[in-house]
C-alpha positions as CSV (number, residue, x, y, z in Angstrom):
1,X,-4.8,-24.8,156.1
2,X,-6.9,-26.3,158.8
3,X,-6.7,-26.7,162.6
4,X,-6.6,-30.6,162.3
5,X,-3.5,-30.5,160.2
6,X,-1.7,-28.2,162.8
7,X,-2.8,-30.5,165.6
8,X,-1.5,-33.6,163.7
9,X,1.7,-31.8,163.3
10,X,2.0,-31.1,166.9
11,X,1.4,-34.5,168.0
12,X,4.9,-35.5,166.7
13,X,6.7,-32.1,167.0
14,X,6.7,-29.0,168.8
15,X,6.9,-27.0,165.8
16,X,4.2,-26.6,163.3
17,X,5.5,-24.3,160.6
18,X,3.1,-25.3,157.6
19,X,6.3,-25.3,155.4
20,X,6.4,-21.5,155.8
21,X,10.1,-21.8,157.2
22,X,13.2,-22.7,155.4
23,X,14.9,-25.9,156.2
24,X,17.6,-24.0,158.0
25,X,15.2,-21.8,160.1
26,X,13.1,-24.9,160.9
27,X,16.2,-26.7,162.2
28,X,17.3,-23.7,164.3
29,X,14.0,-23.4,165.9
30,X,13.6,-27.1,166.6
31,X,17.0,-27.1,168.1
32,X,16.1,-24.2,170.6
33,X,12.8,-26.1,171.4
34,X,14.6,-29.2,172.2
35,X,17.1,-27.6,174.4
36,X,14.5,-25.9,176.4
37,X,12.5,-29.1,176.8
38,X,15.6,-30.6,178.3
39,X,15.3,-27.9,180.8
40,X,11.7,-28.8,181.6
41,X,10.2,-26.0,179.5
42,X,8.1,-27.0,176.6
43,X,7.1,-24.5,173.9
44,X,5.0,-25.2,171.0
45,X,5.4,-22.9,168.0
46,X,2.7,-22.5,165.2
47,X,3.8,-20.5,162.2
48,X,0.7,-19.2,160.3
49,X,0.1,-17.6,156.9
50,X,0.1,-13.9,156.8
51,X,-3.6,-13.9,156.2
52,X,-4.3,-15.9,159.4
53,X,-4.6,-13.7,162.4
54,X,-3.1,-15.4,165.6
55,X,-6.1,-14.6,167.8
56,X,-8.4,-16.8,165.8
57,X,-6.0,-19.7,166.6
58,X,-6.3,-19.2,170.5
59,X,-8.5,-22.3,170.7
60,X,-5.3,-24.4,170.2
61,X,-4.6,-23.7,173.8
62,X,-7.6,-25.9,174.8
63,X,-6.9,-28.5,172.1
64,X,-3.3,-29.3,173.0
65,X,-2.7,-31.0,176.4
66,X,-0.9,-28.0,177.8
67,X,-0.1,-27.3,181.4
68,X,0.5,-23.6,181.9
69,X,3.4,-24.0,184.4
70,X,5.5,-26.1,182.1
71,X,4.2,-25.3,178.6
72,X,3.9,-22.3,176.3
73,X,2.2,-21.8,173.0
74,X,3.5,-19.2,170.5
75,X,1.4,-18.1,167.4
76,X,3.2,-16.2,164.7
77,X,2.0,-15.1,161.2
78,X,5.0,-13.2,159.9
79,X,3.6,-10.0,161.2
80,X,2.0,-10.5,164.6
81,X,2.3,-13.1,167.3
82,X,0.9,-14.1,170.5
83,X,1.9,-16.5,173.4
84,X,0.6,-17.7,176.5
85,X,2.0,-20.2,179.1
86,X,4.8,-20.8,181.5
87,X,2.8,-18.8,184.1
88,X,4.2,-15.7,182.5
89,X,2.0,-12.5,183.0
90,X,0.7,-10.9,179.8
91,X,2.7,-7.8,180.3
92,X,6.0,-9.8,180.4
93,X,5.0,-11.7,177.3
94,X,4.1,-8.5,175.3
95,X,7.5,-6.8,176.4
96,X,9.6,-9.8,175.2
97,X,7.9,-10.3,171.9
98,X,8.2,-6.6,171.3
99,X,11.9,-6.7,171.9
100,X,12.3,-9.6,169.7
101,X,10.4,-7.9,166.7
102,X,13.7,-6.3,165.4
103,X,15.2,-9.7,164.9
104,X,12.2,-11.4,163.5
105,X,11.9,-8.6,160.8
106,X,15.4,-9.5,159.5
107,X,14.9,-13.3,159.8
108,X,11.9,-15.3,160.8
109,X,13.8,-18.2,162.3
110,X,16.2,-16.1,164.3
111,X,13.3,-14.0,165.6
112,X,11.4,-17.0,166.7
113,X,14.4,-18.3,168.5
114,X,15.0,-15.0,170.1
115,X,11.4,-14.8,171.2
116,X,11.1,-18.2,172.7
117,X,14.5,-17.9,174.4
118,X,13.7,-14.5,175.9
119,X,10.3,-15.8,177.2
120,X,12.2,-18.8,178.8
121,X,14.6,-16.5,180.4
122,X,11.7,-14.8,182.3
123,X,10.3,-18.1,183.7
124,X,12.6,-18.3,186.8
125,X,11.8,-14.7,188.1
126,X,8.1,-15.3,187.1
127,X,7.7,-18.5,189.1
128,X,9.7,-17.5,192.1
129,X,7.5,-16.8,195.2
130,X,7.0,-13.2,196.1
131,X,8.8,-11.8,199.0
132,X,6.9,-12.2,202.3
133,X,6.7,-9.0,204.0
134,X,3.5,-9.1,206.0
135,X,4.8,-11.1,208.9
136,X,7.6,-8.7,209.8
137,X,5.8,-5.4,209.3
138,X,3.1,-5.9,212.0
139,X,5.6,-6.2,214.9
140,X,7.4,-3.0,213.5
141,X,4.2,-1.1,213.8
142,X,3.4,-2.3,217.3
143,X,7.0,-1.5,218.4
144,X,6.7,2.2,218.3
145,X,7.7,5.1,216.0
146,X,11.5,4.4,215.7
147,X,10.8,0.8,214.7
148,X,8.3,2.1,212.1
149,X,11.0,4.3,210.8
150,X,13.6,1.4,210.6
151,X,11.1,-0.7,208.9
152,X,10.4,1.9,206.4
153,X,14.1,2.4,205.8
154,X,14.5,-1.3,205.5
155,X,11.7,-1.6,203.0
156,X,13.2,1.1,200.9
157,X,16.5,-0.6,201.1
158,X,15.1,-3.9,200.0
159,X,13.1,-2.3,197.2
160,X,16.2,-0.5,195.8
161,X,18.2,-3.8,196.0
162,X,15.3,-5.6,194.2
163,X,15.3,-3.0,191.4
164,X,19.1,-3.3,191.1
165,X,18.8,-7.1,190.8
166,X,16.1,-6.7,188.2
167,X,18.1,-4.2,186.1
168,X,21.1,-6.5,186.3
169,X,19.1,-9.5,185.3
170,X,17.7,-7.5,182.4
171,X,21.2,-6.6,181.1
172,X,22.2,-10.2,181.2
173,X,19.1,-11.4,179.4
174,X,19.5,-8.7,176.7
175,X,23.0,-9.8,176.2
176,X,22.1,-13.5,176.1
177,X,19.3,-12.8,173.6
178,X,21.7,-11.0,171.3
179,X,24.1,-14.0,171.5
180,X,21.2,-16.3,170.7
181,X,20.1,-14.3,167.8
182,X,23.8,-14.0,166.5
183,X,24.1,-17.8,166.8
184,X,20.8,-18.2,164.9
185,X,22.1,-16.0,162.0
186,X,25.1,-18.4,161.8
187,X,23.0,-21.5,161.7
188,X,20.4,-20.2,159.3
189,X,23.0,-19.5,156.6
190,X,22.5,-21.4,153.3
191,X,25.3,-23.6,152.1
192,X,24.8,-26.6,154.2
193,X,26.5,-28.8,151.5
194,X,29.6,-26.6,151.5
195,X,32.3,-28.1,153.6
196,X,33.8,-24.5,154.6
197,X,30.3,-23.3,155.8
198,X,29.7,-26.5,157.8
199,X,33.0,-26.1,159.5
200,X,32.1,-22.5,160.6
201,X,28.8,-23.6,161.9
202,X,30.5,-26.4,163.7
203,X,32.7,-23.8,165.4
204,X,29.4,-21.8,166.3
205,X,27.9,-24.9,168.1
206,X,31.0,-24.9,170.3
207,X,30.6,-21.3,171.3
208,X,26.8,-22.0,171.7
209,X,27.6,-24.7,174.4
210,X,29.8,-22.2,176.3
211,X,26.8,-19.7,176.1
212,X,24.6,-22.5,177.5
213,X,27.1,-23.1,180.3
214,X,26.9,-19.4,181.3
215,X,23.3,-19.3,181.1
216,X,22.9,-22.2,183.4
217,X,25.5,-21.0,185.9
218,X,23.2,-17.8,186.5
219,X,19.9,-19.7,186.3
220,X,21.3,-22.1,189.0
221,X,22.6,-19.2,191.3
222,X,26.3,-20.0,190.7
223,X,27.2,-16.7,189.2
224,X,25.3,-13.3,189.6
225,X,23.8,-11.8,186.3
226,X,25.7,-8.6,187.2
227,X,29.2,-10.4,187.1
228,X,31.4,-8.1,184.7
229,X,33.5,-11.2,183.8
230,X,30.3,-13.0,182.8
231,X,28.9,-9.9,180.7
232,X,32.4,-9.8,179.2
233,X,32.3,-13.3,178.1
234,X,28.8,-13.0,176.7
235,X,30.1,-10.0,174.6
236,X,33.0,-12.1,173.3
237,X,30.8,-14.8,172.2
238,X,28.6,-12.4,170.4
239,X,31.7,-11.1,168.6
240,X,32.8,-14.7,167.7
241,X,29.3,-15.4,166.2
242,X,29.6,-12.1,164.3
243,X,33.0,-13.0,163.0
244,X,31.8,-16.5,162.0
245,X,28.8,-14.9,160.3
246,X,31.1,-12.5,158.1
247,X,33.1,-15.4,157.0
248,X,30.0,-17.3,156.0
249,X,28.8,-14.4,153.9
250,X,32.3,-14.1,152.4
251,X,32.2,-17.8,151.4
252,X,28.7,-17.6,150.0
253,X,30.0,-14.7,147.8
254,X,32.9,-16.8,146.6
255,X,30.4,-19.6,145.7
256,X,28.3,-17.3,143.8
257,X,31.3,-16.0,141.7
258,X,32.4,-19.5,140.9
């Protein structure tokens, strides 16, 4: 394996898996990358052999024409991964990748889907300008003790509201990531030539469209991430994916017995 081969693969695709993913895993990851690209977020995923450490491939960042605001590079060797881009701070990237590790330990494709999706979910908050407080704090300090107290109370209230919004957004993103991982499990199932399994996977794509609609409604500010009805819909979608996955497992068992 050499860097020229990886660069050649990335010229025609956002995924360079070096034939380390199964066809189903490859299709699921590529589908996710395509969907993100349609939203203006381009992610390049490079899957490396286990004996290749991700940090030794960081030079790809300079070799690929990447713009940090729009693009992301994710390196994964089956045990460790690194990512950079989308203007995400290293702490955020590390946290999201760590949360996706439980998924990738079960299925590489589902884990990669969960990781990229989780990082994409952080882009809206990461790119949002920070709240401007300097202009209003100076008049409060100049206005006397009572205004200083009111300013302090207002700051505390705003801080609490901001923390609540962050917590609510975290709950939504965790639920959404769970749904994405459940969908990946369905789509990564073997048996693509079986009509029954294909029909079950087709049903899953319908639920995935519903999931994408819910995600877009939150990202566009049409619905708050804390909406209990929204969270209920997400939970229902996860259950539907789980039901479809169970049905696929039963069908696979029947096929093995035939």
